[in-house]
C-alpha positions in Angstrom: -0.1 -0.2 -0.3 1.7 3.7 -0.8 2.1 6.3 1.1 -1.0 8.3 0.7 -3.4 5.3 0.6 -1.8 4.5 4.5 -2.3 8.3 5.2 -5.9 8.7 3.8 -6.9 5.5 5.1 -5.2 6.3 8.7 -7.1 9.5 8.5 -10.5 7.9 7.7 -10.3 5.6 10.4 -9.4 8.8 13.2 -12.8 10.6 12.2 -14.5 7.6 11.9 -13.6 7.2 15.8 -14.2 10.6 16.4 -17.9 10.1 14.8 -18.2 7.1 17.3 -17.4 9.3 19.9 -20.5 11.5 18.8 -22.8 9.8 18.3 -22.5 6.5 20.1 -24.0 5.6 23.3 -22.1 3.9 26.0 -22.7 1.1 28.5 -20.2 0.0 30.7 -20.4 -3.6 32.9 -17.7 -4.8 35.2 -16.0 -0.7 35.5 -16.0 -0.9 39.1 -13.7 -3.8 39.0 -10.7 -2.0 37.5 -10.8 1.3 39.0 -8.8 0.7 42.5 -6.1 -0.6 40.3 -6.4 2.7 38.3 -6.0 4.6 41.9 -3.4 2.3 42.8 -1.4 2.6 39.6 -1.2 -0.9 39.1 0.4 -1.4 35.4 -2.8 -2.8 33.2 -3.0 -4.7 30.4 -6.6 -4.3 28.6 -6.8 -7.8 26.7 -9.2 -8.5 24.0 -10.2 -9.9 21.1 -9.2 -8.9 18.2 -12.4 -9.1 16.7 -13.7 -6.1 19.0 -11.0 -4.0 18.7 -12.2 -0.8 17.0 -15.3 -0.5 19.7 -12.5 -1.3 22.3 -10.2 1.1 21.4 -12.7 3.9 20.9 -14.2 3.1 24.2 -10.7 3.5 25.8 -10.2 6.9 23.4 -13.6 8.2 24.7 -13.5 7.4 28.5 -10.0 6.3 29.2 -7.4 8.5 27.5 -7.5 11.6 29.3 -6.6 9.2 33.1 -3.7 7.4 31.4 -1.7 6.9 28.4 -2.0 3.9 26.3 0.3 1.7 24.2 -0.6 -0.6 21.1 0.4 -3.5 18.9 -0.1 -3.3 15.8 1.1 -5.7 12.7 4.0 -5.0 10.3 1.2 -5.1 7.3 -0.1 -2.8 5.3 -3.2 -3.2 7.1 -1.1 -2.3 10.2 0.5 0.5 8.7 -2.7 2.6 8.6 -3.5 1.4 12.2 -0.2 2.6 12.9 -0.9 6.0 11.7 -4.3 5.9 13.1 -2.2 5.2 16.4 -0.1 8.4 16.3 -2.3 10.4 15.3 -5.1 9.3 18.3 -2.0 9.7 21.0 -1.0 5.8 20.9 2.0 4.4 21.4 2.7 2.1 18.8 4.6 -1.4 19.1 5.2 -2.6 15.6 4.9 -6.7 15.3 4.5 -8.7 12.4 3.9 -12.7 11.5 7.0 -13.1 10.2 9.3 -12.0 12.9 11.6 -14.2 14.5 12.5 -14.6 18.4 14.9 -11.7 18.8 12.2 -9.1 17.1 9.2 -10.3 19.1 11.8 -10.3 22.5 12.3 -6.4 21.5 8.4 -6.1 21.0 7.4 -8.0 23.9 10.1 -6.5 26.5 9.0 -2.8 25.1 5.6 -3.5 26.5 7.0 -4.6 29.4 8.9 -1.2 29.4 5.6 0.8 28.8 3.7 -0.8 31.6 6.3 -0.2 34.3 6.5 3.2 33.1 2.7 3.6 33.8 1.8 3.2 30.4 -1.4 1.0 30.2 -1.1 -1.8 27.0 -4.3 -2.9 25.0 -3.1 -6.2 23.7 -5.5 -8.8 21.6 -4.6 -12.0 22.2 -5.6 -13.9 19.4 -3.9 -11.4 16.9 -2.4 -10.1 14.4 -3.6 -13.5 12.4 -5.6 -15.7 14.2 -7.1 -18.2 14.8 -9.6 -16.1 16.4 -10.7 -16.4 20.6 -7.4 -18.4 20.9 -5.1 -16.7 23.2 -1.5 -16.7 22.2 1.6 -16.7 25.3 2.3 -13.2 25.3 -0.4 -12.1 26.9 1.0 -14.1 29.7 4.6 -13.5 29.3 4.1 -10.0 29.6 1.6 -9.4 32.3 3.8 -11.8 34.3 7.2 -9.7 34.1 5.4 -6.9 34.7 3.5 -7.5 37.1 0.7 -6.4 35.6 -3.2 -6.7 36.3 -4.7 -8.0 33.1 -8.8 -6.6 31.9 -10.4 -8.7 30.4 -12.2 -6.1 27.8 -15.4 -7.8 25.4 -17.9 -6.0 22.8 -20.9 -5.8 21.1 -23.0 -3.2 19.4 -26.3 -2.8 18.9 -27.4 -1.9 15.5 -24.2 -3.2 14.8 -22.8 -6.3 12.2 -20.0 -8.4 12.2 -17.5 -8.3 9.3 -18.1 -12.1 8.3 -15.4 -12.4 6.0 -12.6 -11.5 8.0 -10.7 -13.6 10.1 -11.6 -12.5 13.5 -15.4 -11.3 12.3 -14.7 -8.1 13.3 -17.3 -6.2 15.0 -18.6 -2.8 13.4 -21.3 -0.4 15.1 -23.5 2.2 13.1 -23.9 5.9 14.0 -26.4 5.9 17.1 -26.0 2.5 18.1 -25.6 1.2 21.6 -22.2 -0.2 22.6 -21.6 -2.1 25.1 -18.2 -2.8 27.0 -17.9 -5.9 29.5 -15.4 -5.8 31.8 -14.7 -9.6 33.7 -12.6 -10.0 36.5 -9.1 -8.8 36.6 -6.3 -11.0 36.4 -3.3 -10.0 39.1 -0.2 -11.8 37.7 1.3 -10.6 41.1 -1.5 -10.9 44.2 -0.2 -9.9 47.2 -2.4 -12.6 48.5 -0.8 -16.0 46.5 1.6 -17.1 44.4 2.0 -15.9 41.0 -0.2 -17.8 38.5 2.3 -19.3 35.4 2.0 -17.7 32.2 0.3 -20.5 30.8 -2.0 -19.9 33.6 -2.4 -16.2 32.7 -3.1 -17.6 29.1 -5.9 -20.3 29.5 -7.9 -17.7 32.3 -8.0 -14.9 29.8 -8.7 -16.5 26.9 -12.1 -18.2 28.9 -12.7 -14.8 30.2 -12.7 -13.1 27.1 -15.0 -16.0 25.7 -17.4 -15.8 28.7 -17.2 -11.8 28.3 -18.4 -11.8 24.7 -21.4 -13.8 25.2 -22.2 -11.5 28.1 -21.3 -8.2 26.1 -24.0 -9.5 23.0 -26.8 -10.2 25.9 -26.5 -6.8 27.8 -26.8 -5.3 24.1 -30.0 -7.2 23.8 -31.2 -5.6 27.0 -31.0 -9.0 28.4 -29.9 -9.9 32.2 -26.8 -11.7 32.8 -26.0 -13.2 35.8 -22.5 -11.7 37.5 -22.3 -8.8 35.0 
């Protein structure tokens, strides 16, 4: 993709974000679960499936960016370069990754995320990105969380009216203007608990995957106006 197309589509995404800020009605479930961690200054990782990225990024942009700076991972690909341009314009810190990266490059990206967390920047992670399989968490979320001694907040989303891009591997959620969007925050996963042993990276990975799959179900139910036990 040429440079001018990258800039054009990145700016279009930024304008879509600003339009969503003005037109979408937001409902949050579980916000109280993260307030204490924000006040305590704990390193925070927001983890959400790749297909929920637009909604979760928009929710952060609207409601949390004045309270904490955020870093995002973007793939080194044509679409990723669009996302990087958007991220820089929206004042995210951008960490570049790619499916063809070797162990050294992945280690560098992981260390960059850990440094961001230790410096007080939250990190937004798609554990099934950048290319899937969808809704299957990769090990990185556990490795980053444990080394930064972070609290991982599972974040799931749905919108009504809205639709899923069924042709994409992640079936990305796209809200329509004037829709209602639900962001469901699951139970925080503390990688450095004060009252017990730290979970292994694999334990964290499994817990994140289970929380996000359950969270997706809850977000869709709440978006339809249905009661959801424990929400």
